N, C-alpha and C positions, 0 to 999 in steps of 0.2 A: 289699654289702647286709648289713645286720645280721640277726641271728636273729629279729628281731621279725616278719619276714614269715612265720614259721611259723604265725602267727595265721590266715592267710588260706586255710588248707586248708578244704575243704568240710566243714562241721560235720555229720557223719553221726550209783548209789549203793546147888533144891527149897525155894522160900520162899513163904509166904503173905503177904497184904497186912499192912502194918505196923499199919493201923487201918481201921475201916469208913469213915473220912473219905474215903479214896481213891475208893471207889465213889460216894459222894455227890458228890465233886468232879467226877468225869467225867460223872455223871448230869446235873449242872447244865450242863456244857458241851454235852451232847447236846440238852438242852432249849433252850439259847440259840442253837443252830446252825440258821440258816434255809436252806431248800432249795428248788430248782426241781423240778417234777414229773419223774419218771424217764422216760427214753425207753423206748418199747415195741419198739424194734428188737431182733431176736434176738441173743443174746450167746453166746459160747463158754463152756461151763461151766468155771469155775475152782475148783480144790480149796482150800477154806478150811481153817483149823485145826480139827481135831476135838478140842476140849479135853476132857481127862479130868476127873474130879471134882476132882482136885487143883488144876487150873487153870481151873475153870469160871468163876470170877469175871473172867477175862480177856476174856470175851465182850463186856463193856462197852467195852473198848478197841477191839475190832474194829468195834463199832457206831459209835464216835466217828470212826474212820478213814473209814468208809463215808459218814458225814454230811459230813465235810470234803471228801472227793473228789467228792461229788455236789452240793456247794453252788456254784451258778453265780453267786452274788452276791458272792463274794470278789474282792477287788482283786488283780490279778496284777502283780508287780514283777519285771521281767527284769534280772538282774545282768549286768555286763560279762563278756566272754570273756577269760580270762587264759591266758598261756603262760609257762612257766618257761624257764630257760636251756638245758634239755635237750630242750625241745620238748613236754613234757607239758602238757596243756591242762585247764582247770578252768572251770566255769561253774555258776551257781546261780540259781534262781528262787524267789521267795517269794510266798505268798498271805496277804493281810491281811483281817481282819474289819472290820465297820463302825466299830469303835473303834480301828482302825489297829494292832491286835495281830497279830503273826505267828502263824498257826495251822498253817502248813505250809511247809517248805523242801525243794526238790529240788536235789541237786547231781550233776553229771555230770563225772567225771574220766576222761580218756583218757591212758594211758601209752604212750610210744613202744615199749615192749616188746610192745604188742598187748593188754594187759589193760585192761578198762574197768570202772569202778565207777559204779553209779547208787544214790545214797543219798537216802532220803526220810525226813524227820523231821516228826512231828506234835506240836503244842504246845497246851496248854490253860492259860489264864491265865499264860502265860510259862513254864510247866513242860513239859519234854519228856516225852511219854507213850509214844510208840511210835517206833521207828526201823526202817527197812528198808534193807538193803544187798543189791543184786543185783550179782554179779560175773560178767563175761564173760571166760573164759579163752581169748581168741583167740591167745595166745602159744604154745599147745600144738598139737602135730600133730593131735591129736583134741580140738578145742575142747569145753568143757563149761561149764555155767552153774550158779551157786549163788545161794541167797537165804538171808539171815539176818534174822529179825525179833526185836526185843527190846522188852520192856515194862518201864516204869519206875514206881517209886513216887514219892510227892511229895518224898522226900528225895534223889531222883536215882539211887538204887540200882536194879540190875536185878532184876526179879521173876523173869523167865524169858526164855529165848531159844529160838526154834524155827528149824529150818533144813531146806533141801531142795536136791537136786541134780538136774540134768537135762542130757541131750545136746541138747535143743531150747532155742531162745532163750526161749521162753515157759515159764519155770519154774513159772508159776502152775498148770500142768496136772499138776504132781507134788504128792504129799502132803507135808505138813510134819510134822516129828517134833521132839521135845524134844532140845535140844543143850546144850552147856556155856554157862553165862551169859557174855555178852559185851556190853559197852557200846560203842556206836558214837558217836564224837564228832561233834557238829554245829558245832564252833567254826569250822572252816575255811569251811563253808557260810555261817555267820552273818557272818564277816569279809568275805566276798565281797559279801554283800548290803549291809552297812554300810560297805564300802570302808575297812576298818581293818586294822591289822597289815601283813602282807605285801601286802595288796590295796589299799593307799592309792593314790589317783590323783595321783601327783606327776609333774611335767613332766620327761620324759627326752629329748625331741627330736622330730625329724621323720623320716619315711621315705617312700619311693616304691616302688610295686609295682603291676603289672597296670594301668598307665596311670592310677593314682590317687595322691593325696597323703594321707598319714596323719599324725595327731598321735599320738605315743607317750607313754603315761602308765604309771605303776606304781612299782615299787621295784626294789631290786637283785635280788630273788628272783622277782618276778612282774611281767609287763608286759601291756599291752593297747593296741591301736591303733584309732583312730577316723578314718574317712575324711571328707574335706571337699572341697567344690568351690570355694567362694568364701573368699578370705582376709578374714575379718572383722578389725576393728581390733585385737582382742586377739590374733589369730593373727599379724598383722603385727608386733605388739609383741614376741611371743615369738620370731619368726624373726629380728628385728633385735637381740634381747638374749638369745640362748639361754643363755649362760653365767650371766648374772645371775638367770635364772629357773629354772635347773637345780635339780631336786628340790623346788621349791615345789609345794604341794598345790593342786589345782584341782577345782572341782565341774563335772561334765560330764553333760549330758543327751544321750542318743543314741537311735537307733532301729535295730533289727536289720533288715537288708535281705537278701532272697533273690532273686537274679536268675533268669530263666527257665532258664538252664543249670544251676541249682543252686548257683551260687557265692554264699556268704554273707559279709557283712561288716557292720560297725557304722558307721552314718552319724552324724556330729556334728549335733546340733540346737542346743545352746547350751553355752558355756564361760565360766566365771568363776573368779576366784581365790578360794580358800576363805578364809572370814573367820577361822576358828580355826586 
Protein backbone atom coordinates (compact mmCIF):
# COMPACT_ATOMS: atom_id res chain seq x y z
CA UNK A 1 0.00 0.00 0.00
CA UNK A 2 1.46 3.35 -0.98
CA UNK A 3 1.74 6.37 1.30
CA UNK A 4 -1.25 7.86 -0.48
CA UNK A 5 -3.51 6.28 2.12
CA UNK A 6 -2.29 8.85 4.62
CA UNK A 7 -4.96 11.08 3.11
CA UNK A 8 -7.71 9.09 4.73
CA UNK A 9 -6.98 10.06 8.31
CA UNK A 10 -9.91 11.80 9.99
CA UNK A 11 -9.62 15.46 9.15
CA UNK A 12 -9.82 17.09 12.54
CA UNK A 13 -3.08 29.18 9.17
CA UNK A 14 6.59 51.47 12.46
CA UNK A 15 5.29 52.72 9.12
CA UNK A 16 2.44 54.91 8.01
CA UNK A 17 0.36 54.45 4.91
CA UNK A 18 2.17 55.20 1.69
CA UNK A 19 -0.70 57.43 0.55
CA UNK A 20 -4.31 58.32 1.44
CA UNK A 21 -5.31 56.18 -1.55
CA UNK A 22 -5.11 53.03 0.58
CA UNK A 23 -7.82 54.23 2.92
CA UNK A 24 -10.06 55.19 0.00
CA UNK A 25 -9.28 51.83 -1.62
CA UNK A 26 -10.47 49.83 1.36
CA UNK A 27 -13.40 52.13 1.98
CA UNK A 28 -14.68 51.33 -1.52
CA UNK A 29 -14.33 47.62 -0.75
CA UNK A 30 -16.33 48.08 2.43
CA UNK A 31 -19.05 49.90 0.54
CA UNK A 32 -19.27 47.20 -2.13
CA UNK A 33 -19.41 44.28 0.32
CA UNK A 34 -22.96 42.96 0.77
CA UNK A 35 -24.00 41.38 4.04
CA UNK A 36 -26.72 39.34 5.71
CA UNK A 37 -28.27 40.54 8.99
CA UNK A 38 -26.12 39.61 11.98
CA UNK A 39 -27.22 36.84 14.33
CA UNK A 40 -28.52 37.88 17.74
CA UNK A 41 -27.16 34.77 19.45
CA UNK A 42 -24.89 35.57 22.43
CA UNK A 43 -21.20 35.47 21.58
CA UNK A 44 -18.06 35.06 23.65
CA UNK A 45 -16.24 38.37 23.87
CA UNK A 46 -13.09 38.34 21.76
CA UNK A 47 -10.30 40.85 22.27
CA UNK A 48 -9.74 42.94 19.17
CA UNK A 49 -6.73 45.11 18.55
CA UNK A 50 -6.62 48.26 20.60
CA UNK A 51 -4.89 50.39 17.97
CA UNK A 52 -2.70 53.21 19.21
CA UNK A 53 -2.76 56.59 17.46
CA UNK A 54 0.17 55.47 15.39
CA UNK A 55 -1.88 52.66 13.84
CA UNK A 56 -5.40 54.07 14.16
CA UNK A 57 -5.86 54.02 10.36
CA UNK A 58 -5.69 50.21 10.47
CA UNK A 59 -9.22 50.14 11.89
CA UNK A 60 -10.54 50.21 8.33
CA UNK A 61 -8.75 46.90 7.65
CA UNK A 62 -10.49 45.23 10.58
CA UNK A 63 -13.81 46.62 9.41
CA UNK A 64 -13.22 45.08 6.00
CA UNK A 65 -12.33 41.70 7.56
CA UNK A 66 -15.55 41.80 9.57
CA UNK A 67 -17.59 42.60 6.45
CA UNK A 68 -16.09 39.67 4.56
CA UNK A 69 -16.52 37.21 7.43
CA UNK A 70 -20.18 38.16 7.85
CA UNK A 71 -21.06 38.15 4.16
CA UNK A 72 -23.29 35.11 3.58
CA UNK A 73 -23.62 35.81 -0.13
CA UNK A 74 -20.05 34.84 -0.99
CA UNK A 75 -19.52 31.69 -3.03
CA UNK A 76 -17.47 29.06 -1.20
CA UNK A 77 -14.94 26.99 -3.16
CA UNK A 78 -13.54 23.91 -1.43
CA UNK A 79 -10.06 22.88 -2.54
CA UNK A 80 -8.73 19.33 -2.65
CA UNK A 81 -7.02 17.78 0.36
CA UNK A 82 -3.32 17.17 -0.34
CA UNK A 83 -0.66 15.03 1.35
CA UNK A 84 3.10 15.14 0.81
CA UNK A 85 5.53 12.20 0.94
CA UNK A 86 6.15 12.75 4.67
CA UNK A 87 2.46 12.68 5.59
CA UNK A 88 2.01 16.43 6.09
CA UNK A 89 -1.43 17.57 4.90
CA UNK A 90 -2.67 20.78 3.31
CA UNK A 91 -6.07 22.08 2.28
CA UNK A 92 -7.53 25.44 1.28
CA UNK A 93 -10.94 27.05 0.89
CA UNK A 94 -11.71 30.23 -1.03
CA UNK A 95 -14.62 32.68 -0.98
CA UNK A 96 -15.58 34.59 -4.13
CA UNK A 97 -17.71 37.68 -4.60
CA UNK A 98 -20.41 38.17 -7.25
CA UNK A 99 -17.74 39.09 -9.82
CA UNK A 100 -15.86 35.84 -9.12
CA UNK A 101 -13.01 37.67 -7.40
CA UNK A 102 -11.30 35.89 -4.51
CA UNK A 103 -11.86 37.93 -1.35
CA UNK A 104 -10.78 35.35 1.23
CA UNK A 105 -8.70 32.17 1.39
CA UNK A 106 -8.27 29.89 4.39
CA UNK A 107 -5.44 27.35 4.46
CA UNK A 108 -5.02 24.55 7.03
CA UNK A 109 -1.66 22.79 7.22
CA UNK A 110 -1.05 19.86 9.58
CA UNK A 111 2.52 18.65 10.10
CA UNK A 112 3.43 15.16 11.30
CA UNK A 113 5.43 16.82 14.09
CA UNK A 114 2.12 17.87 15.66
CA UNK A 115 2.27 21.53 14.68
CA UNK A 116 -0.78 22.99 12.96
CA UNK A 117 -1.12 26.21 10.95
CA UNK A 118 -4.35 27.99 10.09
CA UNK A 119 -3.79 30.87 7.69
CA UNK A 120 -6.47 33.26 6.49
CA UNK A 121 -5.93 35.87 3.79
CA UNK A 122 -8.21 38.75 2.80
CA UNK A 123 -8.13 40.41 -0.61
CA UNK A 124 -9.63 43.55 -2.10
CA UNK A 125 -9.55 44.01 -5.88
CA UNK A 126 -6.94 41.25 -6.10
CA UNK A 127 -4.61 42.77 -3.52
CA UNK A 128 -3.84 41.10 -0.20
CA UNK A 129 -4.89 43.41 2.63
CA UNK A 130 -4.75 41.29 5.79
CA UNK A 131 -3.21 37.95 6.74
CA UNK A 132 -3.80 35.94 9.89
CA UNK A 133 -1.73 32.95 10.94
CA UNK A 134 -2.73 30.89 13.97
CA UNK A 135 -0.18 28.27 15.04
CA UNK A 136 -0.99 25.39 17.37
CA UNK A 137 2.16 24.00 18.99
CA UNK A 138 0.86 20.52 19.78
CA UNK A 139 4.38 19.14 19.35
CA UNK A 140 5.40 20.54 22.76
CA UNK A 141 4.89 18.90 26.14
CA UNK A 142 3.01 22.02 27.20
CA UNK A 143 1.13 23.09 24.05
CA UNK A 144 0.56 26.77 23.38
CA UNK A 145 -1.07 28.77 20.63
CA UNK A 146 -0.06 31.93 18.80
CA UNK A 147 -1.58 34.36 16.33
CA UNK A 148 0.06 36.78 13.93
CA UNK A 149 -1.91 39.41 12.00
CA UNK A 150 -0.26 41.51 9.28
CA UNK A 151 -1.64 44.44 7.31
CA UNK A 152 -0.50 45.29 3.79
CA UNK A 153 -0.26 48.42 1.68
CA UNK A 154 -1.28 48.49 -1.99
CA UNK A 155 2.33 47.77 -3.05
CA UNK A 156 2.39 44.57 -0.97
CA UNK A 157 4.64 45.81 1.82
CA UNK A 158 3.75 45.13 5.45
CA UNK A 159 2.41 48.16 7.31
CA UNK A 160 2.36 46.47 10.71
CA UNK A 161 2.21 43.06 12.38
CA UNK A 162 0.43 42.24 15.65
CA UNK A 163 0.78 39.05 17.66
CA UNK A 164 -0.53 37.24 20.72
CA UNK A 165 0.08 34.00 22.63
CA UNK A 166 -2.15 31.78 24.73
CA UNK A 167 -2.24 28.41 26.49
CA UNK A 168 -5.86 28.09 25.32
CA UNK A 169 -6.83 27.10 21.80
CA UNK A 170 -9.00 30.20 21.44
CA UNK A 171 -6.26 32.81 21.14
CA UNK A 172 -8.87 35.49 20.41
CA UNK A 173 -9.43 35.78 24.16
CA UNK A 174 -5.90 37.20 24.57
CA UNK A 175 -4.81 40.75 23.78
CA UNK A 176 -2.79 41.55 20.65
CA UNK A 177 0.39 43.61 20.75
CA UNK A 178 2.69 45.13 18.14
CA UNK A 179 5.34 42.72 16.85
CA UNK A 180 8.09 42.64 14.27
CA UNK A 181 6.80 43.11 10.72
CA UNK A 182 6.28 39.81 8.94
CA UNK A 183 4.68 38.98 5.60
CA UNK A 184 2.71 35.75 5.39
CA UNK A 185 2.77 34.24 1.91
CA UNK A 186 -0.54 33.20 0.35
CA UNK A 187 1.02 31.56 -2.72
CA UNK A 188 0.66 27.96 -1.52
CA UNK A 189 -2.98 28.52 -0.61
CA UNK A 190 -3.65 30.11 -3.99
CA UNK A 191 -1.88 27.27 -5.82
CA UNK A 192 -4.14 24.76 -4.05
CA UNK A 193 -7.26 26.65 -5.12
CA UNK A 194 -6.01 27.03 -8.69
CA UNK A 195 -4.46 23.52 -8.73
CA UNK A 196 -1.18 24.87 -10.02
CA UNK A 197 2.49 24.29 -9.22
CA UNK A 198 2.96 21.37 -6.81
CA UNK A 199 -0.82 21.03 -6.59
CA UNK A 200 -1.59 20.19 -10.20
CA UNK A 201 -3.97 17.25 -10.57
CA UNK A 202 -1.93 14.89 -12.74
CA UNK A 203 -2.76 11.20 -13.00
CA UNK A 204 -0.56 9.10 -10.69
CA UNK A 205 -2.47 5.84 -10.48
CA UNK A 206 -5.04 4.00 -8.37
CA UNK A 207 -5.18 2.85 -4.77
CA UNK A 208 -7.50 0.84 -2.52
CA UNK A 209 -8.18 1.27 1.21
CA UNK A 210 -11.04 0.89 3.70
CA UNK A 211 -13.02 -1.11 1.16
CA UNK A 212 -12.96 1.74 -1.39
CA UNK A 213 -11.23 2.43 -4.67
CA UNK A 214 -9.37 5.70 -5.12
CA UNK A 215 -8.03 7.69 -8.03
CA UNK A 216 -4.64 9.19 -7.17
CA UNK A 217 -3.80 12.64 -8.58
CA UNK A 218 -1.06 15.18 -7.95
CA UNK A 219 2.65 15.68 -8.52
CA UNK A 220 5.91 14.26 -7.19
CA UNK A 221 5.59 16.60 -4.17
CA UNK A 222 1.86 16.58 -3.37
CA UNK A 223 -0.90 14.04 -3.96
CA UNK A 224 -4.63 13.73 -3.40
CA UNK A 225 -7.02 10.80 -3.65
CA UNK A 226 -10.65 10.75 -4.79
CA UNK A 227 -12.97 7.81 -4.13
CA UNK A 228 -15.22 6.29 -6.80
CA UNK A 229 -17.84 3.53 -6.81
CA UNK A 230 -18.56 3.10 -10.50
CA UNK A 231 -15.87 2.80 -13.16
CA UNK A 232 -16.87 5.37 -15.75
CA UNK A 233 -15.54 5.06 -19.31
CA UNK A 234 -12.68 7.46 -18.59
CA UNK A 235 -11.69 5.53 -15.43
CA UNK A 236 -11.69 2.26 -17.38
CA UNK A 237 -9.54 3.92 -20.00
CA UNK A 238 -7.06 5.05 -17.35
CA UNK A 239 -6.94 1.60 -15.75
CA UNK A 240 -6.25 -0.06 -19.09
CA UNK A 241 -3.58 2.48 -20.08
CA UNK A 242 -1.98 3.63 -16.82
CA UNK A 243 1.51 4.07 -18.25
CA UNK A 244 0.41 6.16 -21.22
CA UNK A 245 -1.69 8.48 -19.01
CA UNK A 246 0.87 8.80 -16.25
CA UNK A 247 1.43 12.47 -15.25
CA UNK A 248 -1.20 13.78 -17.66
CA UNK A 249 -3.27 16.57 -16.13
CA UNK A 250 -6.97 16.09 -15.40
CA UNK A 251 -9.82 18.32 -14.28
CA UNK A 252 -11.65 16.79 -11.35
CA UNK A 253 -14.93 17.65 -9.65
CA UNK A 254 -15.46 16.19 -6.20
CA UNK A 255 -17.55 16.40 -3.07
CA UNK A 256 -16.20 16.08 0.50
CA UNK A 257 -18.03 13.32 2.37
CA UNK A 258 -18.17 12.80 6.13
CA UNK A 259 -19.64 9.55 7.36
CA UNK A 260 -21.51 9.11 10.69
CA UNK A 261 -18.37 7.74 12.37
CA UNK A 262 -16.47 10.92 11.42
CA UNK A 263 -14.46 9.38 8.58
CA UNK A 264 -13.92 11.95 5.82
CA UNK A 265 -12.99 11.40 2.18
CA UNK A 266 -13.37 13.00 -1.25
CA UNK A 267 -15.92 11.50 -3.62
CA UNK A 268 -15.46 11.77 -7.38
CA UNK A 269 -18.22 13.57 -9.29
CA UNK A 270 -16.66 14.12 -12.69
CA UNK A 271 -13.29 13.61 -14.37
CA UNK A 272 -12.00 14.88 -17.70
CA UNK A 273 -8.62 15.33 -19.34
CA UNK A 274 -7.39 18.93 -19.07
CA UNK A 275 -7.45 20.83 -22.34
CA UNK A 276 -4.36 22.93 -21.65
